[in-house]
Structure formats: structure tokens, C-alpha cells
C-alpha positions in Angstrom: 47.7 88.8 34.1 51.2 90.0 32.9 50.3 93.6 33.5 49.0 92.6 36.9 52.3 91.1 37.6 54.2 94.0 36.2 52.1 96.4 38.4 52.9 94.2 41.6 56.6 94.6 40.9 56.4 98.3 40.3 54.5 98.6 43.7 57.0 96.3 45.3 60.0 98.5 44.1 58.3 101.7 45.5 57.6 100.2 48.8 61.3 99.0 49.0 62.5 102.5 48.0 60.2 104.1 50.7 61.6 101.8 53.3 65.3 102.5 52.4 64.4 106.6 52.9 62.7 106.0 56.1 65.3 104.1 57.7 68.0 106.6 56.5 66.1 109.3 58.2 65.7 107.5 61.3 69.6 106.7 61.4 70.9 109.9 59.9 73.0 110.8 63.1 75.2 107.6 63.0 78.7 107.8 61.3 78.8 105.9 57.8 80.4 102.5 57.8 83.4 103.7 56.4 84.2 106.1 59.4 83.7 104.0 62.6 83.3 105.8 65.8 86.7 105.6 67.8 87.1 103.6 70.9 87.9 106.0 73.6 90.3 103.4 75.3 92.7 103.6 72.7 92.8 107.5 72.9 96.4 108.2 74.6 96.3 111.9 74.5 96.0 113.8 77.8 92.6 115.1 78.6 92.1 118.8 79.4 91.5 117.7 83.2 94.9 115.7 83.5 96.7 118.8 82.0 94.9 121.1 84.3 95.8 118.9 87.4 99.6 118.9 86.4 99.5 122.6 86.0 97.8 123.2 89.2 100.8 121.2 91.0 103.2 123.3 88.9 101.8 126.6 89.5 101.6 126.2 93.3 105.3 125.2 93.5 106.4 128.1 90.9 104.3 130.6 93.2 106.2 129.5 96.4 109.5 129.5 95.1 108.8 132.7 93.2 107.9 134.6 96.5 109.7 137.8 97.1 111.9 137.4 99.2 112.9 133.9 98.4 111.6 131.6 101.0 113.9 129.8 103.4 113.1 126.0 103.3 114.6 125.5 106.9 114.9 126.8 110.3 117.7 126.0 112.8 117.5 123.9 115.9 119.1 126.9 117.8 116.4 129.3 116.6 113.5 126.9 117.4 115.1 126.3 120.9 115.6 130.4 121.5 112.5 131.5 119.9 110.0 128.8 120.8 110.9 126.4 123.4 112.7 129.1 125.7 111.1 132.3 124.3 107.5 131.0 124.1 106.8 132.7 120.9 103.2 131.9 120.0 103.7 132.7 116.4 105.3 129.2 115.8 103.7 126.0 115.8 105.8 122.8 116.3 104.8 119.7 114.2 106.8 116.5 114.7 106.1 113.7 112.0 108.1 111.2 113.8 106.5 107.6 114.4 104.2 107.6 117.4 106.5 105.2 119.1 109.5 107.4 118.6 107.6 110.6 119.4 106.7 108.8 122.8 110.3 108.2 123.5 111.7 111.5 122.9 110.6 115.0 120.7 111.0 118.6 120.9 108.9 120.1 123.9 105.7 121.6 122.6 105.4 119.6 119.6 102.1 117.8 118.3 102.6 114.7 116.3 101.3 113.4 112.9 103.2 111.0 111.4 104.5 111.4 107.9 102.4 109.0 106.0 99.3 110.7 107.4 100.0 114.3 106.8 97.9 114.6 103.6 94.7 113.1 105.4 92.0 115.6 106.1 92.1 115.1 109.7 95.6 115.7 110.0 95.4 119.1 108.0 92.6 120.0 110.1 95.0 120.3 113.1 97.3 122.7 111.4 96.9 126.5 111.8 97.5 129.0 108.5 98.2 131.8 110.8 101.4 130.4 112.3 104.9 129.7 111.2 104.8 125.7 111.1 108.0 124.1 112.0 108.3 120.6 110.8 110.5 118.0 112.7 111.4 114.6 111.5 114.5 112.6 112.1 117.1 113.9 109.7 115.3 116.9 107.9 114.3 115.1 104.8 110.7 114.1 105.4 110.2 117.5 107.2 111.3 119.0 104.0 109.0 116.8 101.9 106.3 117.7 104.1 107.0 121.5 104.2 106.9 121.8 100.2 103.4 120.1 100.4 102.2 122.4 103.3 103.7 125.5 101.4 102.0 124.4 98.3 98.7 124.7 100.2 99.2 128.2 101.6 100.9 127.5 105.0 104.0 128.8 106.2 106.1 126.1 107.0 110.0 125.3 107.6 111.8 122.2 108.2 113.9 121.9 111.2 117.4 121.5 109.9 118.7 117.9 110.5 115.6 117.1 112.5 115.9 115.1 115.9 119.6 114.5 114.6 120.2 118.2 114.6 118.4 118.9 118.0 120.0 116.0 120.0 121.6 113.0 118.2 121.4 111.0 121.2 117.7 111.2 121.6 115.7 108.2 121.8 113.3 109.8 119.5 115.4 109.1 116.7 114.3 105.5 116.7 116.3 103.3 114.3 117.2 106.1 112.0 121.0 106.6 111.8 122.2 110.1 112.5 124.7 111.8 110.1 127.9 109.8 110.4 130.1 112.1 108.2 130.9 112.4 104.5 131.4 109.2 102.5 134.4 111.1 100.8 133.3 110.1 97.3 134.7 111.4 94.0 133.3 114.5 92.5 133.3 116.0 89.2 133.7 119.6 87.8 132.6 118.1 84.2 129.1 119.7 83.1 126.3 117.5 81.9 123.7 118.7 79.7 120.1 117.4 79.0 117.4 118.2 76.4 114.1 119.4 77.1 112.6 116.7 74.9 110.5 114.6 77.6 106.8 115.0 78.2 105.6 116.0 81.4 103.5 113.5 83.3 99.7 113.8 83.5 98.3 113.9 86.9 94.8 112.3 87.2 93.4 112.2 90.7 89.9 113.1 89.8 89.9 116.2 92.0 88.6 119.4 91.1 90.2 122.4 92.7 94.1 123.0 93.0 94.0 122.5 96.7 92.3 119.1 96.4 94.7 118.1 93.4 97.6 118.9 95.5 96.3 117.0 98.5 95.2 114.0 96.4 98.4 113.7 94.6 100.4 113.8 97.7 98.4 111.3 99.6 98.7 109.1 96.4 102.5 109.4 96.7 102.7 108.9 100.4 100.5 105.8 100.1 102.6 104.3 97.7 105.2 103.4 100.3 108.5 104.4 98.6 111.5 105.4 100.7 112.2 109.4 100.6 116.2 108.9 100.3 118.8 106.8 98.5 122.3 106.7 100.3 125.7 108.0 98.8 127.2 104.7 98.7 124.4 103.0 96.8 124.5 105.6 94.1 128.5 105.3 93.9 128.2 101.5 93.6 125.0 101.3 91.3 125.5 104.3 89.1 129.0 105.7 89.1 130.8 102.5 89.2 128.1 100.1 88.1 126.7 102.1 85.2 123.0 101.5 86.0 121.1 103.7 83.6 117.8 103.2 85.3 119.0 106.2 87.5 119.0 109.8 86.4 121.1 112.3 88.6 119.7 115.7 89.2 121.9 118.5 91.1 119.8 121.4 92.2 123.1 123.1 93.6 123.6 126.9 92.2 125.5 126.9 89.0 128.5 128.3 90.5 128.8 125.5 93.1 128.0 122.8 90.5 130.9 124.2 88.4 133.0 123.6 91.5 132.1 120.2 92.3 129.2 117.9 91.8 128.3 113.9 91.8 129.5 112.7 88.6 126.9 112.4 85.8 124.5 114.8 87.4 122.8 117.5 85.2 122.2 120.9 86.8 118.8 122.6 87.5 119.0 125.1 90.2 116.4 124.8 93.0 114.6 127.9 92.3 114.2 127.1 88.6 112.8 123.5 89.1 109.0 124.3 88.3 109.9 125.9 85.0 108.2 123.8 82.0 111.4 123.8 80.0 113.6 122.5 83.0 110.7 119.9 83.9 110.9 118.3 80.2 114.6 117.6 80.7 113.6 114.9 83.4 112.6 111.4 82.0 109.5 109.7 83.2 111.0 106.0 82.8 114.0 106.5 85.4 114.4 107.0 89.2 115.4 110.5 89.6 117.9 111.1 92.5 117.7 114.9 93.5 120.8 116.4 95.0 121.4 119.3 97.0 123.9 120.7 99.7 122.4 118.7 102.9 119.2 116.9 101.7 116.5 119.7 102.5 115.9 121.4 99.3 116.5 118.0 97.5 113.6 117.0 99.6 111.5 120.0 98.8 112.1 119.5 95.1 111.5 115.5 95.4 108.0 115.9 96.9 107.1 118.1 94.0 108.4 115.7 91.5 106.7 112.6 93.2 103.4 114.7 93.1 103.6 114.9 89.5 104.2 111.2 88.8 108.0 111.0 88.7 109.8 108.5 90.6 112.1 110.6 92.7 114.5 110.2 95.6 116.8 112.2 97.5 120.9 111.8 97.9 120.8 111.4 101.5 122.5 114.4 103.2 123.2 115.8 99.8 126.9 116.7 98.8 127.6 116.9 102.5 126.8 113.1 102.8 128.6 112.7 99.3 132.0 114.4 99.9 132.0 117.4 102.4 135.6 118.6 101.2 134.4 119.5 97.7 134.0 123.2 96.8 130.7 122.6 95.4 129.4 122.6 98.9 129.5 126.6 98.6 129.1 128.1 101.9 127.0 125.5 103.5 127.7 124.7 107.0 128.5 121.2 107.7 126.5 119.7 110.5 128.8 117.2 112.4 127.5 117.6 116.1 124.3 118.5 117.5 123.5 121.1 120.3 122.1 118.4 122.3 119.0 120.0 123.3 116.6 118.8 125.9 113.8 116.4 124.7 110.5 115.4 126.3 108.8 111.9 126.4 105.3 111.0 126.8 
């Protein structure tokens, strides 16, 4: 009887060992308990897709800014009147991004209307030709420049009409509630250079789009849908930042270095407009502050601000640039101060 019990014990042990081997074979692909699988939610590293999306936007802007000859960001009201309105040059296409109610009150003759907030919609882009020079017209030149950067990234040839309806006819009813340029605020300027280190990460864009064109459109539409204002006034920056010391703002001058040296908004760092898409320069910009971009009249700052907002920064333009800050500063360079519009004819419908 004892022998039989011993035999049963040996058999039970062999069966147990066999089961253990079988179970181990079935579960061989799993990680051992000492190396648990990582929770993907906790992975904070940017995915390859996010990096590619950011790169697509940066590369499009770098290609546009690096064109030879360097692209002109604006076209004057005088040239539009002479060549297009009076001259009938069919190589141009006039695009007003006024609000529909303002467009109805007064706009540049011959322009079609697509409101600014709708410009990245598929049905809006379908109306625009790629074989003509697109002249974008807003109220003061700022949102037209935002729009022109976006269109140029997509391969259109776009220009902002300088100073918008304000530059066309400052008495136009098509300006709506927008306040025309009222002159310089006459604020203090500085000649002291401010440096910034390239220590920040460039934001990762994650629209889920696939092609560069789709990524640019999706990133632009996301920014426009957020409803943030495009500009900030010189008086607000002077009060909050220069005098108030609000460190939630970051001032970025895109003046030419020689003009920046002659005079700039106090506290602003300098990255020239043509170099804004370089990685080492983007890394100088913080992702946790409101970036205020400063140029001469507000136009190239608006081109820059659209780019930064597409990348995920929170960016605004100093309204009317150094001209609005202090039009007496030598840092204005050779830029003309626009104090009076030609008063060209508008049409209403």
C-alpha cells in the first residue's frame, strides 16, 4: 500500500511538471512579471508622425522664404488700382477676407469675398486659382498677411494689400468697426540687444493629416477655429510688459539686425524675418508664453505669426509694428510711414 501511494505521488509530480511546461509554451510571447508592458498613455515622447507634421510646416515656410528672388510679402494699393482695377490685368485675382457685412458696405472693385475665419475650408480653397497672383485684402493688412503666408505655403502666389482697406480708402464703410491707423503711440525704444538661447523644444503638431498640404490646412483651420485675436496694441504691451513686467509675454522683433540695433521695442529679442524657419531660431522661442511678433508695419510679423500659430505657439502681432510703437525711431529703417490713404473708389453690394 505504501508503495502504491509513493507511485501515485511520483505520477502526480510528473503530471504537474508537464502542465507547467505546457503553460509556459503557450504563454512564451508575454513579458515576464518583472518587466511589465509599458502603458502607452504614459509615453510623453513625440511620435514620428508628430515630428513629421511639424517638419512639413517648417519646410513649407523655409521654401517660401528661401525663394530666389526673396518674395515680396505685400503689394501697394496704388499698384492694385493701377494694374488691376484700372488696367484690367487678368494675371491678378482679388480676394477680400472682410466680414460679409463689411464687404457688402464697401470693398475693392472686382474682389470676391471669403471671410478670414473660413479661408482654410475646402470649399474656400476651391475658389482660388494657382495660376494667378492672389491679392489678399483685409482691414489693416494684418489678417491679409496671415492669410498670404498660409496660401504661399500651399503653393499659391499670394500678396497682402498693404494696410488693407485702411490703405485703400480710410473713409470706406467697408472698414466696419475696425479702427484705422491713428498714428504712432510715441513709446520708448531701446538700442540694448537682448539674447535668447536655443534651449526650447519645437512644438509637435498632431492633426492626423497625411500629406504636407493636408497638414498645413488642418493646422491653419485649427488655429482659426480657436478664435484668438491676431493682434495686440502697442499700448497694451507698454502697460502690461514694459511697465508692468508681465513675464507671460515674450517679445520677438523680426527687424533687420541693423535696424534692430538702431531701435526696437524694449526687451525684444531679434530673429530676422527671413531666418524665422530655422530650427536653431525656433528653439529660442518658449512654448509657455504669449509671443508678440514685431516688424515695421505689421505685415511680415503677421506672416510670421501665422507660421508660429500653425506650429502650436500662442502668437500675436504688435499692431502696425514699430510704426505703431514709435514712428520716429531710426529702427524703422527705410519703411514708409502710412499716414494717409489715397482714397480710392470702393463698391458696395
